[in-house]
N, CA, C and O atoms as a printed pandas DataFrame, in Angstrom:
     atom_number atom_name residue_name chain_id  residue_number  x_coord  y_coord  z_coord
0              1         N          MET        A               1   10.970  -11.811   -8.574
1              2        CA          MET        A               1    9.740  -12.019   -8.285
2              3         C          MET        A               1    8.842  -10.629   -9.077
3              4         O          MET        A               1    8.726   -9.593   -8.423
4              5         N          LYS        A               2    8.267  -10.705  -10.437
5              6        CA          LYS        A               2    7.677   -9.376  -10.132
6              7         C          LYS        A               2    6.148   -9.754  -10.169
7              8         O          LYS        A               2    5.678  -10.730  -10.754
8              9         N          THR        A               3    5.412   -8.757   -9.399
9             10        CA          THR        A               3    4.385   -8.507   -9.020
10            11         C          THR        A               3    3.173   -7.797   -9.982
11            12         O          THR        A               3    3.406   -6.615  -10.234
12            13         N          GLU        A               4    1.985   -8.312  -10.523
13            14        CA          GLU        A               4    1.538   -7.660  -11.584
14            15         C          GLU        A               4    0.629   -7.479  -10.539
15            16         O          GLU        A               4    0.068   -6.394  -10.688
16            17         N          ASN        A               5    0.252   -8.057   -9.574
17            18        CA          ASN        A               5   -1.081   -7.892   -8.316
18            19         C          ASN        A               5   -1.320   -6.848   -7.860
19            20         O          ASN        A               5   -0.631   -6.352   -6.968
20            21         N          ASN        A               6   -2.522   -6.191   -8.460
21            22        CA          ASN        A               6   -3.321   -4.965   -7.472
22            23         C          ASN        A               6   -4.758   -4.727   -6.701
23            24         O          ASN        A               6   -5.613   -5.540   -6.351
24            25         N          ILE        A               7   -4.728   -4.113   -6.647
25            26        CA          ILE        A               7   -6.047   -3.695   -5.786
26            27         C          ILE        A               7   -7.507   -2.657   -5.959
27            28         O          ILE        A               7   -7.593   -1.996   -4.924
28            29         N          SER        A               8   -8.159   -2.463   -6.508
29            30        CA          SER        A               8   -8.827   -1.489   -7.076
30            31         C          SER        A               8   -9.638   -0.745   -5.556
31            32         O          SER        A               8  -10.274   -1.633   -4.988
32            33         N          LYS        A               9   -9.695   -0.049   -5.179
33            34        CA          LYS        A               9  -10.266    0.900   -4.265
34            35         C          LYS        A               9  -11.465    0.372   -3.617
35            36         O          LYS        A               9  -11.634    0.467   -2.401
36            37         N          GLU        A              10  -12.274   -0.166   -4.384
37            38        CA          GLU        A              10  -13.667   -0.162   -4.163
38            39         C          GLU        A              10  -12.988   -1.833   -3.356
39            40         O          GLU        A              10  -13.539   -1.944   -2.261
40            41         N          GLU        A              11  -12.074   -2.967   -3.602
41            42        CA          GLU        A              11  -11.574   -3.361   -3.179
42            43         C          GLU        A              11  -11.630   -3.540   -1.970
43            44         O          GLU        A              11  -12.276   -4.247   -1.196
44            45         N          LEU        A              12  -10.763   -2.703   -1.910
45            46        CA          LEU        A              12   -9.784   -2.821   -0.400
46            47         C          LEU        A              12  -10.988   -1.771    0.487
47            48         O          LEU        A              12  -10.920   -1.951    1.703
48            49         N          GLN        A              13  -11.759   -1.014    0.170
49            50        CA          GLN        A              13  -12.761   -0.172    0.949
50            51         C          GLN        A              13  -13.514   -1.464    1.554
51            52         O          GLN        A              13  -14.067   -1.080    2.585
52            53         N          LEU        A              14  -13.701   -2.472    1.401
53            54        CA          LEU        A              14  -14.409   -3.711    1.302
54            55         C          LEU        A              14  -13.427   -4.338    2.388
55            56         O          LEU        A              14  -13.934   -4.824    3.399
56            57         N          MET        A              15  -12.602   -4.344    2.291
57            58        CA          MET        A              15  -11.615   -5.286    3.021
58            59         C          MET        A              15  -11.679   -4.678    4.231
59            60         O          MET        A              15  -11.962   -5.341    5.229
60            61         N          LEU        A              16  -11.460   -3.523    4.293
61            62        CA          LEU        A              16  -11.332   -2.600    5.404
62            63         C          LEU        A              16  -12.438   -2.767    6.385
63            64         O          LEU        A              16  -12.327   -2.838    7.608
64            65         N          GLU        A              17  -13.842   -2.836    5.454
65            66        CA          GLU        A              17  -15.115   -3.417    6.248
66            67         C          GLU        A              17  -15.658   -4.557    6.740
67            68         O          GLU        A              17  -16.676   -4.912    7.335
68            69         N          ASN        A              18  -14.584   -5.054    6.273
69            70        CA          ASN        A              18  -14.606   -6.731    6.551
70            71         C          ASN        A              18  -13.530   -6.763    7.712
71            72         O          ASN        A              18  -13.550   -7.839    8.309
72            73         N          ALA        A              19  -12.459   -5.725    8.253
73            74        CA          ALA        A              19  -11.714   -5.914    8.790
74            75         C          ALA        A              19  -11.102   -7.241    8.553
75            76         O          ALA        A              19  -11.394   -8.333    9.041
76            77         N          ALA        A              20  -10.202   -6.913    7.709
77            78        CA          ALA        A              20   -9.197   -7.647    6.822
78            79         C          ALA        A              20   -7.852   -8.431    7.435
79            80         O          ALA        A              20   -7.221   -8.803    6.446
80            81         N          PRO        A              21   -7.620   -8.565    7.836
81            82        CA          PRO        A              21   -5.709   -8.493    7.961
82            83         C          PRO        A              21   -5.143   -8.131    7.124
83            84         O          PRO        A              21   -4.821   -8.907    6.224
84            85         N          LEU        A              22   -4.694   -6.382    7.090
85            86        CA          LEU        A              22   -4.226   -5.780    6.138
86            87         C          LEU        A              22   -3.797   -4.890    6.691
87            88         O          LEU        A              22   -4.440   -4.284    7.548
88            89         N          ALA        A              23   -2.355   -4.527    6.266
89            90        CA          ALA        A              23   -2.277   -3.043    6.314
90            91         C          ALA        A              23   -1.553   -2.638    5.372
91            92         O          ALA        A              23   -0.714   -3.282    4.743
92            93         N          ILE        A              24   -1.972   -1.178    5.212
93            94        CA          ILE        A              24   -1.576   -0.323    3.852
94            95         C          ILE        A              24   -0.200   -0.007    3.985
95            96         O          ILE        A              24    0.205   -0.471    5.050
96            97         N          ILE        A              25    0.490    0.452    3.500
97            98        CA          ILE        A              25    1.802    1.163    3.302
98            99         C          ILE        A              25    1.572    2.217    2.521
99           100         O          ILE        A              25    0.925    2.130    1.477
100          101         N          ASP        A              26    2.070    3.268    2.950
101          102        CA          ASP        A              26    1.895    4.375    2.219
102          103         C          ASP        A              26    4.003    4.677    1.686
103          104         O          ASP        A              26    4.856    5.029    2.501
104          105         N          VAL        A              27    4.193    4.475    0.612
105          106        CA          VAL        A              27    5.418    4.617   -0.078
106          107         C          VAL        A              27    6.265    5.618   -0.207
107          108         O          VAL        A              27    7.486    5.540   -0.341
108          109         N          ARG        A              28    5.386    6.870   -0.153
109          110        CA          ARG        A              28    6.311    8.260   -0.505
110          111         C          ARG        A              28    6.814    8.777    0.026
111          112         O          ARG        A              28    7.204    8.015    0.910
112          113         N          SER        A              29    7.342   10.088    0.270
113          114        CA          SER        A              29    7.992   10.649    0.697
114          115         C          SER        A              29    7.114   11.358    1.942
115          116         O          SER        A              29    6.005   11.884    1.856
116          117         N          LYS        A              30    8.152   11.168    3.387
117          118        CA          LYS        A              30    7.014   12.112    3.919
118          119         C          LYS        A              30    6.716   13.314    4.177
119          120         O          LYS        A              30    6.175   13.685    5.218
120          121         N          GLU        A              31    7.092   14.122    3.114
121          122        CA          GLU        A              31    6.257   15.556    2.764
122          123         C          GLU        A              31    5.140   15.076    2.070
123          124         O          GLU        A              31    4.213   15.885    2.094
124          125         N          GLU        A              32    4.892   13.992    1.430
125          126        CA          GLU        A              32    3.687   13.393    0.138
126          127         C          GLU        A              32    3.064   13.081    1.761
127          128         O          GLU        A              32    2.590   13.991    2.441
128          129         N          TYR        A              33    3.125   12.100    2.088
129          130        CA          TYR        A              33    2.231   11.504    3.349
130          131         C          TYR        A              33    1.866   12.363    4.682
131          132         O          TYR        A              33    1.142   11.853    5.536
132          133         N          ASP        A              34    2.519   14.022    4.881
133          134        CA          ASP        A              34    1.854   14.281    5.532
134          135         C          ASP        A              34    0.948   15.144    5.017
135          136         O          ASP        A              34   -0.041   15.495    5.661
136          137         N          GLU        A              35    1.190   15.527    3.902
137          138        CA          GLU        A              35    0.081   16.537    3.655
138          139         C          GLU        A              35   -1.195   15.924    2.843
139          140         O          GLU        A              35   -2.034   16.626    2.278
140          141         N          ASN        A              36   -1.200   14.924    2.867
141          142        CA          ASN        A              36   -2.797   14.047    2.630
142          143         C          ASN        A              36   -2.000   12.227    2.331
143          144         O          ASN        A              36   -1.169   11.760    1.552
144          145         N          HIS        A              37   -2.592   11.861    3.116
145          146        CA          HIS        A              37   -2.723   10.305    3.591
146          147         C          HIS        A              37   -4.250    9.127    4.058
147          148         O          HIS        A              37   -5.006    9.379    4.995
148          149         N          ILE        A              38   -4.373    7.978    3.205
149          150        CA          ILE        A              38   -4.985    6.958    3.324
150          151         C          ILE        A              38   -5.027    6.694    5.271
151          152         O          ILE        A              38   -4.253    6.183    6.080
152          153         N          PRO        A              39   -6.326    7.342    5.349
153          154        CA          PRO        A              39   -6.207    7.320    7.221
154          155         C          PRO        A              39   -5.275    6.189    7.508
155          156         O          PRO        A              39   -4.189    6.367    8.059
156          157         N          GLU        A              40   -5.808    4.789    7.047
157          158        CA          GLU        A              40   -5.592    3.182    8.219
158          159         C          GLU        A              40   -4.112    3.523    7.126
159          160         O          GLU        A              40   -3.440    2.549    7.465
160          161         N          ALA        A              41   -3.306    4.204    6.162
161          162        CA          ALA        A              41   -2.115    4.007    6.431
162          163         C          ALA        A              41   -0.939    4.154    7.282
163          164         O          ALA        A              41   -0.775    5.041    8.119
164          165         N          ILE        A              42   -0.054    3.114    6.967
165          166        CA          ILE        A              42    1.613    3.531    7.615
166          167         C          ILE        A              42    2.469    3.662    6.622
167          168         O          ILE        A              42    2.839    3.038    5.627
168          169         N          TYR        A              43    2.763    5.052    7.400
169          170        CA          TYR        A              43    4.144    5.602    6.467
170          171         C          TYR        A              43    6.070    4.817    6.818
171          172         O          TYR        A              43    6.906    4.944    7.713
172          173         N          ILE        A              44    5.970    4.011    5.451
173          174        CA          ILE        A              44    7.245    3.312    4.911
174          175         C          ILE        A              44    7.950    3.492    4.091
175          176         O          ILE        A              44    7.980    2.499    3.364
176          177         N          PRO        A              45    8.742    4.437    3.686
177          178        CA          PRO        A              45    9.251    5.131    2.248
178          179         C          PRO        A              45    9.764    3.760    1.709
179          180         O          PRO        A              45    9.787    2.700    2.335
180          181         N          LEU        A              46   10.062    3.925    0.765
181          182        CA          LEU        A              46    9.755    3.000   -0.321
182          183         C          LEU        A              46   11.758    2.418   -0.302
183          184         O          LEU        A              46   12.392    1.367   -0.397
184          185         N          ASP        A              47   11.973    3.563   -0.160
185          186        CA          ASP        A              47   13.911    3.246    0.495
186          187         C          ASP        A              47   14.281    2.712    1.372
187          188         O          ASP        A              47   15.427    2.265    1.327
188          189         N          GLN        A              48   13.163    2.454    3.002
189          190        CA          GLN        A              48   13.425    1.855    3.314
190          191         C          GLN        A              48   12.519    0.131    3.930
191          192         O          GLN        A              48   12.482   -0.466    5.006
192          193         N          LEU        A              49   11.837   -0.141    2.353
193          194        CA          LEU        A              49   10.936   -0.970    3.154
194          195         C          LEU        A              49   11.406   -2.047    2.927
195          196         O          LEU        A              49   10.743   -2.997    3.343
196          197         N          LYS        A              50   12.861   -2.395    2.107
197          198        CA          LYS        A              50   13.389   -3.733    2.038
198          199         C          LYS        A              50   14.187   -4.083    3.929
199          200         O          LYS        A              50   14.189   -5.014    4.734
200          201         N          LYS        A              51   14.702   -2.799    3.849
201          202        CA          LYS        A              51   15.478   -2.981    5.433
202          203         C          LYS        A              51   14.094   -3.380    6.602
203          204         O          LYS        A              51   14.274   -4.163    7.535
204          205         N          ILE        A              52   12.816   -2.728    6.355
205          206        CA          ILE        A              52   11.595   -3.221    7.659
206          207         C          ILE        A              52   11.297   -4.253    7.509
207          208         O          ILE        A              52   11.502   -5.030    8.442
208          209         N          ALA        A              53   10.451   -4.935    5.834
209          210        CA          ALA        A              53   10.116   -5.695    5.708
210          211         C          ALA        A              53    9.953   -7.113    6.581
211          212         O          ALA        A              53    9.105   -7.960    6.865
212          213         N          ARG        A              54   11.823   -6.667    6.882
213          214        CA          ARG        A              54   12.045   -8.313    7.587
214          215         C          ARG        A              54   11.391   -7.995    9.000
215          216         O          ARG        A              54   12.106   -8.343    9.940
216          217         N          PHE        A              55   10.129   -7.381    9.361
217          218        CA          PHE        A              55   10.010   -7.552   10.587
218          219         C          PHE        A              55    8.277   -7.589   10.751
219          220         O          PHE        A              55    7.667   -7.880   11.780
220          221         N          LEU        A              56    7.703   -7.215    9.454
221          222        CA          LEU        A              56    6.544   -7.194    8.886
222          223         C          LEU        A              56    6.183   -9.217    9.365
223          224         O          LEU        A              56    6.823  -10.267    9.320
224          225         N          ASN        A              57    4.748   -8.758    9.795
225          226        CA          ASN        A              57    3.992  -10.178    9.566
226          227         C          ASN        A              57    3.708  -11.179    8.691
227          228         O          ASN        A              57    2.545  -11.583    8.705
228          229         N          CYS        A              58    4.401  -11.635    8.002
229          230        CA          CYS        A              58    4.118  -13.224    7.269
230          231         C          CYS        A              58    2.969  -13.150    7.430
231          232         O          CYS        A              58    2.815  -12.903    6.234
232          233         N          ASN        A              59    2.063  -13.134    7.771
233          234        CA          ASN        A              59    0.378  -13.813    7.669
234          235         C          ASN        A              59   -0.150  -12.555    7.318
235          236         O          ASN        A              59   -1.316  -12.730    6.964
236          237         N          ALA        A              60    0.117  -11.559    7.263
237          238        CA          ALA        A              60   -0.858  -10.165    6.717
238          239         C          ALA        A              60   -0.971   -9.873    5.051
239          240         O          ALA        A              60   -0.145  -10.445    4.338
240          241         N          LEU        A              61   -1.888   -9.071    4.476
241          242        CA          LEU        A              61   -1.544   -8.733    3.328
242          243         C          LEU        A              61   -1.478   -7.559    3.656
243          244         O          LEU        A              61   -2.142   -7.044    4.556
244          245         N          TYR        A              62   -0.347   -6.797    2.679
245          246        CA          TYR        A              62    0.837   -5.517    2.476
246          247         C          TYR        A              62   -0.114   -4.812    1.225
247          248         O          TYR        A              62    0.012   -5.328    0.115
248          249         N          VAL        A              63   -1.192   -3.492    1.384
249          250        CA          VAL        A              63   -1.538   -2.528    0.312
250          251         C          VAL        A              63   -0.939   -1.521    0.253
251          252         O          VAL        A              63   -1.306   -0.451    0.738
252          253         N          THR        A              64    0.703   -1.860   -0.734
253          254        CA          THR        A              64    1.629   -0.289   -1.032
254          255         C          THR        A              64    0.249    0.551   -1.506
255          256         O          THR        A              64   -0.818    0.121   -1.944
256          257         N          ALA        A              65    0.798    2.201   -1.185
257          258        CA          ALA        A              65    0.146    3.340   -1.766
258          259         C          ALA        A              65    0.843    4.151   -1.803
259          260         O          ALA        A              65    1.525    4.508   -0.843
260          261         N          CYS        A              66    0.862    4.784   -3.199
261          262        CA          CYS        A              66    1.411    6.548   -3.754
262          263         C          CYS        A              66    0.336    7.278   -3.701
263          264         O          CYS        A              66   -0.715    7.120   -3.080
264          265         N          GLY        A              67    0.765    8.246   -4.544
265          266        CA          GLY        A              67    0.280    9.679   -5.036
266          267         C          GLY        A              67   -0.941    8.971   -6.156
267          268         O          GLY        A              67   -2.137    9.204   -5.977
268          269         N          LYS        A              68   -0.503    8.189   -7.183
269          270        CA          LYS        A              68   -1.386    8.006   -8.572
270          271         C          LYS        A              68   -1.623    6.371   -8.454
271          272         O          LYS        A              68   -2.313    5.608   -9.131
272          273         N          GLY        A              69   -0.944    6.199   -7.552
273          274        CA          GLY        A              69   -1.023    4.463   -8.095
274          275         C          GLY        A              69   -0.228    4.011   -9.455
275          276         O          GLY        A              69   -0.590    4.373  -10.575
276          277         N          GLY        A              70    0.938    3.147   -9.198
277          278        CA          GLY        A              70    1.388    2.208  -10.175
278          279         C          GLY        A              70    2.734    2.242  -10.151
279          280         O          GLY        A              70    3.449    1.344  -10.597
280          281         N          GLY        A              71    3.133    3.296   -9.622
281          282        CA          GLY        A              71    4.660    3.948   -9.773
282          283         C          GLY        A              71    5.501    2.721   -8.666
283          284         O          GLY        A              71    5.717    1.511   -8.735
284          285         N          ARG        A              72    5.848    3.997   -7.506
285          286        CA          ARG        A              72    5.850    3.531   -5.980
286          287         C          ARG        A              72    5.641    2.657   -5.511
287          288         O          ARG        A              72    6.529    1.929   -5.069
288          289         N          SER        A              73    4.141    2.341   -5.409
289          290        CA          SER        A              73    3.036    1.208   -5.333
290          291         C          SER        A              73    3.358    0.900   -5.940
291          292         O          SER        A              73    4.298    1.675   -6.114
292          293         N          ALA        A              74    3.458   -0.188   -7.074
293          294        CA          ALA        A              74    4.173   -1.509   -7.638
294          295         C          ALA        A              74    5.106   -1.593   -7.529
295          296         O          ALA        A              74    5.379   -2.792   -7.484
296          297         N          GLN        A              75    6.359   -0.710   -7.396
297          298        CA          GLN        A              75    8.129   -1.475   -7.057
298          299         C          GLN        A              75    7.491   -1.247   -5.288
299          300         O          GLN        A              75    8.302   -0.496   -4.746
300          301         N          GLY        A              76    6.844   -1.469   -4.706
301          302        CA          GLY        A              76    7.246   -1.794   -2.579
302          303         C          GLY        A              76    6.091   -2.995   -2.615
303          304         O          GLY        A              76    6.053   -3.519   -1.502
304          305         N          ALA        A              77    5.164   -3.583   -3.510
305          306        CA          ALA        A              77    4.359   -4.380   -3.833
306          307         C          ALA        A              77    5.688   -5.548   -4.442
307          308         O          ALA        A              77    5.556   -6.678   -3.972
308          309         N          GLU        A              78    6.642   -5.407   -5.203
309          310        CA          GLU        A              78    7.290   -6.206   -5.456
310          311         C          GLU        A              78    8.744   -6.288   -4.481
311          312         O          GLU        A              78    9.361   -7.353   -4.504
312          313         N          ILE        A              79    9.061   -5.596   -3.966
313          314        CA          ILE        A              79    9.833   -5.840   -2.691
314          315         C          ILE        A              79    9.425   -6.661   -1.723
315          316         O          ILE        A              79   10.084   -7.520   -1.136
316          317         N          LEU        A              80    8.327   -6.363   -1.586
317          318        CA          LEU        A              80    7.077   -7.095   -0.204
318          319         C          LEU        A              80    6.942   -8.810   -0.639
319          320         O          LEU        A              80    6.644   -9.715    0.141
320          321         N          SER        A              81    7.202   -8.925   -1.869
321          322        CA          SER        A              81    6.710  -10.201   -2.668
322          323         C          SER        A              81    7.608  -11.085   -2.409
323          324         O          SER        A              81    7.564  -12.149   -1.791
324          325         N          GLU        A              82    8.785  -10.292   -3.180
325          326        CA          GLU        A              82   10.481  -10.700   -2.778
326          327         C          GLU        A              82   10.803  -11.008   -1.614
327          328         O          GLU        A              82   11.289  -12.138   -1.663
328          329         N          MET        A              83   10.799  -10.609   -0.556
329          330        CA          MET        A              83   11.027  -10.728    0.764
330          331         C          MET        A              83    9.838  -11.869    1.168
331          332         O          MET        A              83    9.863  -12.296    2.322
332          333         N          GLY        A              84    8.943  -12.300    0.369
333          334        CA          GLY        A              84    8.164  -13.909    1.293
334          335         C          GLY        A              84    7.022  -13.373    2.011
335          336         O          GLY        A              84    6.577  -13.940    3.009
336          337         N          LEU        A              85    6.247  -11.681    1.269
337          338        CA          LEU        A              85    5.227  -11.305    1.948
338          339         C          LEU        A              85    3.728  -11.022    1.147
339          340         O          LEU        A              85    3.717  -10.127    0.302
340          341         N          LYS        A              86    2.840  -11.562    1.338
341          342        CA          LYS        A              86    1.441  -11.679    0.750
342          343         C          LYS        A              86    1.805   -9.646    0.558
343          344         O          LYS        A              86    2.051   -8.852    1.466
344          345         N          SER        A              87    1.686   -9.351   -1.096
345          346        CA          SER        A              87    1.366   -7.773   -1.109
346          347         C          SER        A              87    0.959   -7.688   -2.394
347          348         O          SER        A              87    0.941   -8.549   -3.273
348          349         N          THR        A              88    0.529   -6.186   -2.406
349          350        CA          THR        A              88   -0.880   -5.720   -3.883
350          351         C          THR        A              88   -0.311   -4.316   -3.922
351          352         O          THR        A              88    0.316   -3.996   -2.913
352          353         N          TRP        A              89   -0.381   -3.650   -4.640
353          354        CA          TRP        A              89   -0.795   -2.553   -4.278
354          355         C          TRP        A              89   -2.448   -1.447   -5.146
355          356         O          TRP        A              89   -3.307   -1.872   -5.918
356          357         N          LEU        A              90   -2.308   -0.281   -4.668
357          358        CA          LEU        A              90   -3.253    0.111   -5.564
358          359         C          LEU        A              90   -3.704    0.983   -6.092
359          360         O          LEU        A              90   -3.647    2.186   -5.835
360          361         N          ILE        A              91   -4.236    0.388   -6.952
361          362        CA          ILE        A              91   -4.899    1.448   -8.180
362          363         C          ILE        A              91   -5.553    2.685   -7.998
363          364         O          ILE        A              91   -6.492    2.794   -7.210
364          365         N          GLY        A              92   -5.116    3.643   -8.682
365          366        CA          GLY        A              92   -5.700    4.936   -8.572
366          367         C          GLY        A              92   -4.834    5.672   -7.135
367          368         O          GLY        A              92   -4.814    6.902   -7.165
368          369         N          GLY        A              93   -4.080    4.949   -5.811
369          370        CA          GLY        A              93   -3.251    5.129   -4.875
370          371         C          GLY        A              93   -3.768    6.222   -4.323
371          372         O          GLY        A              93   -4.745    6.698   -4.901
372          373         N          THR        A              94   -3.287    6.880   -3.126
373          374        CA          THR        A              94   -3.841    7.763   -2.555
374          375         C          THR        A              94   -4.569    8.843   -3.027
375          376         O          THR        A              94   -5.519    9.088   -2.284
376          377         N          PHE        A              95   -4.465    9.712   -4.153
377          378        CA          PHE        A              95   -5.177   10.591   -4.547
378          379         C          PHE        A              95   -7.107    9.792   -5.168
379          380         O          PHE        A              95   -8.209   10.231   -4.838
380          381         N          GLY        A              96   -6.862    8.813   -5.916
381          382        CA          GLY        A              96   -7.738    7.912   -5.673
382          383         C          GLY        A              96   -8.518    7.525   -4.781
383          384         O          GLY        A              96   -9.742    7.641   -4.849
384          385         N          PHE        A              97   -7.858    6.993   -3.792
385          386        CA          PHE        A              97   -8.866    6.091   -2.598
386          387         C          PHE        A              97   -9.686    7.583   -2.106
387          388         O          PHE        A              97  -10.867    7.620   -1.760
388          389         N          LEU        A              98   -8.632    8.930   -2.177
389          390        CA          LEU        A              98   -9.386    9.677   -0.687
390          391         C          LEU        A              98  -10.679   10.579   -1.445
391          392         O          LEU        A              98  -11.502   11.360   -0.968
392          393         N          SER        A              99  -10.387    9.967   -3.175
393          394        CA          SER        A              99  -11.727   11.149   -3.593
394          395         C          SER        A              99  -12.882   10.442   -3.783
395          396         O          SER        A              99  -14.019   10.873   -3.970
396          397         N          SER        A             100  -12.373    8.994   -3.698
397          398        CA          SER        A             100  -14.030    7.592   -3.902
398          399         C          SER        A             100  -14.776    7.976   -2.726
399          400         O          SER        A             100  -15.991    7.797   -2.636
400          401         N          GLU        A             101  -13.576    8.865   -1.201
401          402        CA          GLU        A             101  -14.577    8.706    0.155
402          403         C          GLU        A             101  -15.540   10.387    0.066
403          404         O          GLU        A             101  -16.415   10.826    0.813
404          405         N          GLU        A             102  -15.212   10.692   -0.572
405          406        CA          GLU        A             102  -15.482   11.832   -0.533
406          407         C          GLU        A             102  -17.416   12.125   -1.284
407          408         O          GLU        A             102  -18.472   12.730   -1.100
408          409         N          GLU        A             103  -16.697   11.138   -2.176
409          410        CA          GLU        A             103  -18.114   11.327   -3.141
410          411         C          GLU        A             103  -19.514   10.727   -2.556
411          412         O          GLU        A             103  -20.553   10.836   -3.207
């Protein structure tokens, strides 16, 4: 099951402000995550996502993020979707989200 589902930084910001039941998952490498990440994001590398997905809450929405959005984050959302979880990926990724916070 391929997911084309994605979310904009504006939609995500609104959901965070409204305390929507969601979790942001940063799927990049540990080095990339340590360098810079969305403050609310938890770190689960893409290659570990399938293993950890079975422990995730099936009632939450999971938003995957990578650096620029669309590559690894889309893969991560697809993995979660295949595991029966609600998932989407962040357009523009971590860099796009953080740059919008600085404006």
